[in-house]
C-alpha positions in Angstrom: 18.4 -1.8 16.5 16.2 -4.9 15.7 12.3 -5.0 16.4 9.6 -7.4 16.2 5.8 -6.8 15.8 3.1 -9.0 17.3 -0.4 -8.6 16.5 -2.9 -10.7 19.1 -6.1 -11.8 18.1 -7.9 -14.7 16.6 -9.8 -12.4 14.5 -6.6 -11.8 12.3 -5.8 -15.7 12.2 -9.1 -16.6 10.8 -9.0 -13.6 8.2 -12.0 -11.8 9.8 -10.1 -8.5 9.7 -6.9 -7.4 7.7 -3.7 -6.6 9.9 -3.0 -3.1 9.0 -1.3 -2.1 12.3 1.9 -4.1 11.6 2.4 -2.1 8.3 1.9 1.2 10.2 4.3 0.3 13.0 7.0 -1.0 11.0 7.1 2.0 8.6 6.9 4.1 12.0 10.1 2.3 13.5 11.9 2.6 10.0 11.5 6.3 9.8 13.7 6.6 13.0 16.3 3.8 12.3 14.8 0.8 13.9 14.5 -2.2 11.4 11.6 -4.7 12.0 13.2 -8.3 11.5 10.1 -10.2 12.4 6.2 -10.0 12.5 4.0 -12.6 14.1 0.3 -13.0 14.5 -0.7 -14.9 17.4 -4.0 -16.4 19.2 -5.7 -14.7 22.1 -4.0 -17.6 24.2 -2.2 -17.1 27.4 0.3 -20.0 26.3 0.9 -18.4 22.9 1.4 -14.9 24.6 4.1 -16.4 27.2 5.7 -18.4 24.4 6.0 -15.4 22.3 7.4 -13.0 25.0 9.7 -15.9 26.1 11.0 -16.4 22.4 11.6 -12.7 21.6 13.2 -11.6 25.0 16.9 -10.6 24.3 16.4 -11.6 20.6 15.4 -8.3 19.7 15.8 -4.8 21.3 12.0 -3.9 21.0 8.8 -5.8 20.9 5.6 -3.8 19.8 2.4 -5.8 20.5 -1.0 -4.9 19.4 -4.4 -6.3 20.6 -6.0 -7.8 23.7 -6.2 -4.8 25.8 -10.1 -4.3 25.7 -12.8 -4.6 28.5 -13.8 -8.2 27.7 -12.8 -11.6 28.9 -11.0 -12.7 25.8 -8.3 -9.6 26.1 -5.9 -10.9 28.3 -3.0 -9.4 27.3 -2.5 -7.3 30.3 -2.9 -10.2 32.7 -0.2 -12.1 30.7 2.1 -9.3 30.7 1.9 -9.3 34.4 2.3 -12.8 34.6 5.4 -13.0 32.4 7.0 -10.1 34.4 5.8 -11.7 37.9 4.2 -8.3 38.4 0.4 -7.3 39.7 -2.2 -5.2 38.0 -2.9 -2.1 40.0 -5.4 0.9 39.0 -3.6 3.8 37.6 -5.8 6.9 38.8 -5.3 9.2 35.9 -6.4 6.6 33.4 -9.5 5.6 35.6 -10.7 9.4 35.8 -9.9 9.5 31.8 -12.2 6.4 31.3 -14.8 7.6 33.5 -15.2 10.9 31.9 -15.2 9.4 28.4 -17.9 6.8 29.3 -20.1 9.2 31.1 -19.4 12.6 29.0 -18.8 11.4 25.7 -20.6 8.0 25.3 -23.5 9.2 28.0 -24.0 6.1 29.8 -22.9 4.7 33.3 -19.5 3.6 34.0 -19.2 -0.3 34.8 -16.8 -2.4 36.5 -15.5 -3.6 33.3 -14.9 -0.3 31.9 -13.1 0.7 35.3 -10.8 -2.3 34.9 -9.6 -0.8 31.9 -7.5 1.4 34.2 -5.6 -1.8 35.5 -1.9 -1.6 34.6 1.1 -3.5 35.6 2.7 -1.8 38.6 6.1 -1.8 37.0 5.1 -0.7 33.7 5.0 2.7 32.3 1.5 4.0 31.1 1.0 5.3 27.5 -1.8 7.7 28.0 -4.6 6.9 25.4 -6.3 10.1 25.2 -8.6 8.7 22.0 -9.5 5.5 23.9 -10.0 3.8 27.0 -7.3 1.4 27.0 -3.8 2.7 27.9 -0.5 1.4 26.4 2.1 -0.1 28.4 5.8 0.1 28.3 7.8 -2.6 30.1 11.5 -3.3 30.0 13.1 -6.8 30.9 16.9 -7.2 30.5 17.9 -6.2 26.9 14.5 -5.9 25.3 11.8 -3.1 25.6 8.0 -4.4 25.3 5.5 -2.1 24.2 1.8 -3.3 24.4 -0.9 -1.2 22.4 -4.6 -1.3 21.7 -5.4 -3.1 18.6 -8.0 -0.4 17.5 -6.0 1.3 14.6 -6.8 4.9 15.2 -5.9 4.3 19.1 -2.6 2.4 18.2 -1.5 5.2 15.7 -2.2 7.8 18.3 0.1 5.9 20.9 2.6 5.2 18.1 3.0 8.9 17.2 2.7 10.6 20.4 4.0 8.2 23.0 6.0 5.4 21.5 8.2 7.1 19.0 9.3 9.9 21.3 10.3 7.6 24.1 12.3 5.4 21.5 13.9 8.4 19.9 15.0 9.5 23.6 16.1 6.2 24.7 18.0 4.7 21.8 20.9 5.9 19.6 19.8 4.7 16.3 21.5 4.3 12.8 19.8 6.3 9.7 17.7 4.0 7.6 17.0 5.9 4.1 14.8 4.6 1.3 14.5 5.6 -2.5 11.8 4.2 -4.5 12.1 4.0 -8.4 8.7 3.3 -10.2 9.2 1.6 -13.6 6.5 0.5 -15.9 6.2 -1.8 -19.3 9.2 -4.4 -18.3 9.0 -7.5 -16.1 11.4 -8.0 -13.2 13.8 -10.6 -14.8 14.1 -8.3 -17.7 15.1 -5.4 -15.5 17.4 -7.4 -13.4 19.3 -8.5 -16.7 19.4 -4.8 -17.9 20.8 -3.5 -14.3 23.1 -6.5 -13.4 26.2 -4.8 -13.5 25.1 -1.9 -11.8 23.5 -3.9 -9.0 26.8 -6.0 -8.5 28.8 -2.8 -7.9 26.5 -1.3 -5.3 28.3 -0.3 -2.0 27.7 -2.9 0.7 25.5 -0.3 2.7 23.2 0.0 0.0 20.4 -2.6 -0.5 18.3 -3.2 -3.9 14.8 -4.7 -3.5 12.4 -5.6 -6.4 8.8 -5.0 -5.6 6.8 -6.4 -8.6 3.0 -6.1 -9.3 1.0 -6.6 -12.8 2.5 -4.1 -15.3 5.2 -2.4 -13.0 7.9 -2.9 -11.0 9.2 -0.7 -8.0 12.9 -0.6 -7.2 13.7 0.2 -3.6 17.4 1.4 -2.6 17.8 1.3 1.1 20.8 2.7 2.8 21.9 2.4 6.6 24.4 4.0 8.3 25.5 6.8 10.9 26.1 9.6 8.3 22.9 10.8 6.8 24.4 13.1 4.3 26.8 10.7 3.2 23.8 8.1 2.9 21.6 10.6 0.9 24.3 11.6 -1.4 25.4 7.9 -2.2 21.7 6.9 -2.9 21.5 9.9 -5.1 24.5 9.1 -7.0 23.2 5.3 -7.5 19.8 6.6 -8.6 21.4 8.7 -11.4 23.5 5.7 -12.5 20.3 3.7 -12.8 18.3 6.3 -14.5 21.1 6.1 -17.3 20.5 2.7 -17.6 16.8 2.1 -17.6 15.6 5.8 -17.7 13.3 4.6 -20.5 11.1 3.0 -18.3 11.3 5.1 -15.2 8.2 7.2 -14.4 8.4 8.5 -11.0 10.2 8.3 -7.7 9.1 7.2 -4.2 5.8 5.8 -3.1 3.6 8.7 -3.9 4.8 9.1 -7.6 2.8 6.3 -9.1 2.0 6.4 -12.9 -1.2 8.0 -12.4 0.3 10.7 -10.3 2.8 11.4 -13.0 0.3 11.4 -15.8 -1.9 13.8 -13.7 1.4 16.2 -13.5 1.7 16.2 -17.3 -1.8 16.7 -18.0 -2.2 19.6 -15.6 0.7 21.3 -16.6 0.0 21.0 -20.5 -3.7 21.6 -19.8 -4.7 18.6 -21.5 -7.6 16.4 -21.0 -8.4 12.6 -21.2 -11.1 10.1 -21.3 -11.7 6.2 -21.6 -13.9 3.5 -22.9 -13.1 0.5 -20.9 -14.2 -3.1 -21.7 -12.0 -5.7 -20.1 -10.7 -3.4 -17.5 -14.2 -2.6 -16.3 -13.7 0.9 -15.0 -10.2 0.2 -13.3 -8.7 3.0 -15.3 -11.4 5.5 -14.3 -10.7 4.3 -10.7 -7.0 4.8 -10.9 -7.3 8.4 -12.5 -10.0 9.4 -10.1 -8.1 8.3 -6.8 -6.3 11.6 -7.0 -7.9 14.7 -5.8 -8.5 17.6 -8.3 -8.6 15.0 -11.2 -11.8 16.4 -12.6 -9.4 19.1 -14.1 -8.1 16.9 -16.7 -10.1 13.4 -16.5 -13.7 14.0 -18.1 -15.2 10.5 -17.7 -15.3 6.7 -19.0 -17.8 4.8 -20.3 -17.4 1.3 -19.1 -19.0 -0.7 -22.1 -18.3 -4.3 -21.0 -20.9 -6.2 -23.3 -21.1 -6.0 -26.9 -24.5 -4.5 -27.0 -23.3 -1.4 -24.8 -20.2 -0.8 -27.2 -23.2 -0.8 -30.0 -25.7 1.2 -27.9 -23.8 3.6 -25.8 -20.4 4.2 -27.8 -22.0 3.9 -31.0 -19.7 1.6 -32.4 -20.7 0.0 -35.9 -22.1 -3.4 -35.3 -20.8 -4.5 -38.9 -17.4 -3.5 -37.7 -17.6 -6.0 -34.9 -19.1 -8.7 -36.9 -16.2 -8.3 -39.4 -13.1 -8.1 -36.9 -14.6 -9.5 -33.8 -15.3 -7.4 -30.5 -11.7 -7.9 -29.4 -9.8 -6.5 -32.1 -7.6 -3.3 -33.1 -10.3 -1.9 -35.4 -13.0 -2.0 -32.2 -10.1 -0.8 -29.7 -9.4 2.2 -32.1 -13.2 2.9 -32.7 -13.8 2.8 -28.9 -10.9 5.3 -28.0 -12.3 7.8 -30.9 -15.7 7.7 -29.6 -14.5 8.3 -26.0 -12.7 11.3 -27.5 -15.9 12.6 -29.1 -18.2 11.9 -26.5 -16.3 13.5 -23.8 -14.6 16.2 -25.7 -11.1 15.7 -24.6 -7.7 15.8 -26.0 -6.9 12.2 -25.6 -8.7 9.0 -25.0 -7.9 5.5 -24.2 -9.9 2.1 -24.7 -9.5 -1.4 -23.7 -10.9 -4.5 -25.2 -9.8 -8.2 -24.4 -10.4 -11.4 -23.0 -9.6 -11.2 -19.1 -10.9 -14.8 -18.6 -11.5 -17.3 -17.3 -13.8 -18.0 -20.8 -13.6 -16.4 -24.0 -16.9 -14.5 -23.8 -18.1 -12.6 -27.0 -15.0 -13.2 -29.0 -12.6 -15.9 -30.2 -9.5 -14.4 -29.2 -7.4 -16.3 -26.7 -7.8 -15.6 -22.9 -5.4 -12.7 -21.9 -5.4 -11.0 -25.2 -6.1 -7.1 -24.8 -6.0 -4.6 -27.5 -5.4 -1.0 -26.2 -6.6 1.9 -28.4 -5.2 5.4 -28.2 -6.8 8.4 -29.8 -4.8 11.6 -30.0 -5.1 15.1 -31.4 -3.4 13.6 -34.4 -5.2 10.2 -35.2 -5.7 6.9 -33.5 -3.7 3.6 -33.2 -3.8 0.4 -31.2 -1.6 -2.3 -29.6 -2.1 -5.8 -29.2 -1.0 -7.5 -25.8 -0.9 -10.9 -24.2 -1.2 -10.8 -20.4 -1.6 -14.4 -19.6 -3.7 -15.3 -16.6 -5.1 -15.0 -13.9 -8.2 -12.7 -14.6 -7.1 -10.2 -12.0 -3.6 -10.1 -13.5 -5.1 -9.5 -16.9 -7.2 -6.3 -15.6 -4.5 -5.1 -13.5 -1.9 -5.3 -16.4 -4.1 -4.0 -19.0 -4.9 -1.0 -17.0 -1.4 0.0 -15.9 -0.1 -0.6 -19.8 -3.0 1.8 -20.8 -2.0 4.5 -18.7 1.6 4.1 -19.7 1.0 4.0 -23.4 -1.1 7.4 -23.0 1.7 8.8 -20.9 4.2 8.1 -23.4 2.0 9.7 -26.2 1.6 12.8 -24.5 5.3 13.0 -23.8 6.3 12.5 -27.4 4.0 15.5 -28.3 
């Protein structure tokens, strides 16, 4: 099956809000074997909506639309749907009762005619009952395509997808299985990984596809398999993953979306009852944010000092001013001193420190923009490494934070 996702609303097109609905819908459909082949964002315009419906008719099996079902004049999706299907809007009594109860009892105000008009639906459509809002979803079929219209409010859309749309799609259509496995790698770029696994990739079965999902400091490799035998697909992906591990096991740190480096690091720290701290300059608290994004992180992460300016390194971390004067604030000596002081201040087993020039200017150091030193303090001593992360600024910060966690993870594994 092929599906298209359409978001309707000028607020998306002008960048006023971010479209999170399409991602949720695509993931929900993928889980039941329906592949999204197209995503569109269109304006609140009768002409654009009609043209989109006409274009997608019989091109895909399913069209899921969000937006334009509200009570105001600019919400024209229902009217346009009725026009496209040569249908009339009628009042659905069950929806009307729900709207009146919600407005009067929950919102504690009189029901206006505009509120009552929320119960208007195309006469030949199937109502998708929205228990968490006033705008019902609509399911309509024409020739070889199912059209589903959902509210643009994310929590209402999610409720209808989970409780109405997915169940109906499972009941109506025979679908293939689509399975994914994500391998998380750190420390090498996309092109280098591609070179290392070229022979393996060239010999993948036709029903398994590989996608590279790079971001600063890490690359996710996603294996996707499609077919009618779920057990066979699972075994095939498992077999190919094992082959891949034999080739690049040195840079693999976890599997699936939830096994990011910070998650894997958290498991190791928890299992070994170790603690960690940080002293951050150029990363500006990014390392602390990554570590504390996980529940229960206080068991192993004790704190971070964001000593961004030189005087903060001297006054807060107690780094010797003479050391900075001799070696520069962006140097291996300062990175190591920062890591040692963080370990001492927070009383942890390990500490990581970053100092560098993220750009766009050099700041307090003559080191080239993109230069970062990462210091690692362990129970046995301290060391540092130099990295050149290039530009732009956001990339330097992201790569430095990921590399810092990667280095501390490798250090813990060694011991």
